[in-house]
N, C-alpha and C positions, 0 to 999 in steps of 0.2 A: 538179794540180801533183804532180810526182814528184822526191824529194829523195834522191840518193845520197851517200855519203861515200866519198871517194877516199883518205883517210888525211891525217894532220896536220890542216890547216885547210882543206883542199880538199874542196868540194862540187860536185856537178853538180844544178842546179835546173833541171828540165824543166817548162816551162809548155806551153800549147797551141800557141803560136807561137814562143816565145823561149826560148833555153836560156842559163843563166848558169853560168859556173865561177868559184869562188872560191879565191884563193890557191894556184895551181898550184905544185908544188914540183919541185926538181931531183932526179934519180934517185940523187945522191950520198948522200942520206939513208937509203938502204937500201931504199925502197919504190918502186913503180913505178906510173906512172899508165896508164890504158887507151891502147892504140895508137891508137885512133881516138877521140880526145877532141875534140868539136867544140862551139862555142858561138857565140852571137851577141855575148855580153857577157862580159868577164874583169874581175873585181875583185882589186886587190891591196892588201892592207892595210898592207904596208911593204915595203922594198926588201931583204929577206934572201933568200938562196938557196932557202930551204925554203918560200918564198911567192911568189916573183916569176917563175916559169919560164913566162913568156907563150908562148914559141915552142913549147911543147908542145901548145898548143890551137890546132887548125886552124878554118877557117871564116872568116878574117879578121875576127875579133871586134873590137868597140869595147872598148878597155881604159880602165878607170877606176882610177886609182892615186893618189888623194888626196882631201882634203876638197872639198865643194862639192855642188852640186845638179845632177843629171843627168837627161835624159829620152831614152831610146833605145828605138826600137821600141815606144813605148807603155808602157814600164816607167820608173817613177820610182825614183831612186836617190839617197839622200843620204849623203855622206861627212861623218862627223863627227870632228873632231881629238881625238885622245887620246895616250897615251903607252905605250911598251912597258916602262916600269918606273916605280918610285914616286918618281922623282926628276925629273919633267918631261921625260923623254927623256935625262937626262945620261948614263945608263948604255947604253942601247940604242936611243935615237933615238924618233922619232915613231911613231905607230900610227893607222890609220884604222878607225873603226868604220862599217860600212855598214848602212843601213836600206833594205830593198828593198821597193817596194810593187808588187805583181803578182797579178792575178787575185783582187782583193779580200783578199789576205793581206798582213801586215806581217811581214817577215823580218829579224831583226837578226843580223848576222855581227860578232862583237867582235874579229876578228883576234887579234893577240897582245897583248891588253889587259894591262896590268902594275899596275893600281891599281884602287881602288874608284871609282865615278863621282861626279863633282860633281853638284850639284842640277840645274844647267843642262843637263847631258847626259841626266839622268834624264827632264827635261821633254820633250827632243826625241825621246826613245824611248818615248812614250805609247802604249799599247793595242798593244805588240808580240804578235803571234801566236805566232812561232816564234823561239827564241833559240838561236843557235849559240855556245857559251861554252868558251874554254879552261879546262883544269882540271889540267894537267900539272905546274904550278909550274915552279921553276927559272928559266925565261925568261919567264913569264907568272904571272898569278894562279894559286894553288893550289886545291885542292878547298874548303877553308874560305872563301876569299876569293870563290870562284866562287858559292858558297851566299849570300853577302852580296849579290853583284851580282845574282844571280837575284831576291832579294827586293827589290832596288831597281827592278828592271824589271817583275816580276810577270807573265812571259809565260804563254801557254796551253800551249805544248810547249817543251821543254828539249832540246837535243841537244848532249852533250859532245863536245869535240874536243881536239886538241893534246895527246895523252897517249900514254904508251908502249904500243906494240903490237909484235908479233912482226915482226922485220925491221928495225925502225926502229933507226938507229945514233945517235940523239940522246938524251942522257939526260934522261928525263921521269918523273914519277910515273905509276904504273899507274892504270887506270880504278877499281880497287877503293877506292881513297882517296875517290874522288868519291861512288861509290855509298854508302859507309859514311857519308859526310857528309849525304847526302840520305835516304838510308835507303829510296829507293823505285825503285830501278833494276829493270828487267824484262829478260827474255830478249831478246838482241839480234835485230834484224830486218835484212833485206837492203836494204830502202828504205822510205821513208816516202811514201805516197800520201795526199794530203790535200786538202781544199778547206774553205772558210770554214764550211760548214754541218757539218762533221765535226769540228771543234775541240772539245776537252773543255769542257763548260760551266761547271764549278766548280773542282775541284782541278787544279793544274797537272800535267802528265804528262812524265815523262823517257822519251825515245826513245833507245835505244843501237842505232847502226847498225853492222853489220859492214863492213869495208873492202871496196869493190867491186873 
């Protein structure tokens, strides 16, 4: 499996037979998606312009945009209800966490999560291998809260997302705050190529991805 970060909360997850794109954004945020972005499946965590630009993805993908259980092309995806803020969605509305089961890996994309996880959600996210976690604060959990959510889920690999980068015109905290909070960030890499047998066995590993 190959995972690339396209900016904000958008990832392209390429398996042997199926490609998934998460939260494609509108170019008005100052970033651009690849011109030829194709997928079999698109997940949308919530209906905001920096997460729901479905038309930017070609290939007639199957779109998943809310809680529920889905099976598409042999991939199991679970949408779990959550909120974009700490007031049960009163400020920014709902958010869907996605648990993706593909190629013997469990990938969790938290979307624009705005709160710590209740116990029942933690139970649904058991044995997560790869966690995509927002850390830019202001609109989502910040670095400190991200650390707490990471501790709740205890994944093998952590990939931060939804933070300030060059070109982004949305006000978010920079990655430095997250790296300082965790104290274990390494040099960024262009993509993550991973399979179950190559997951870290003991300590969780933070992977910083360059925007593709």
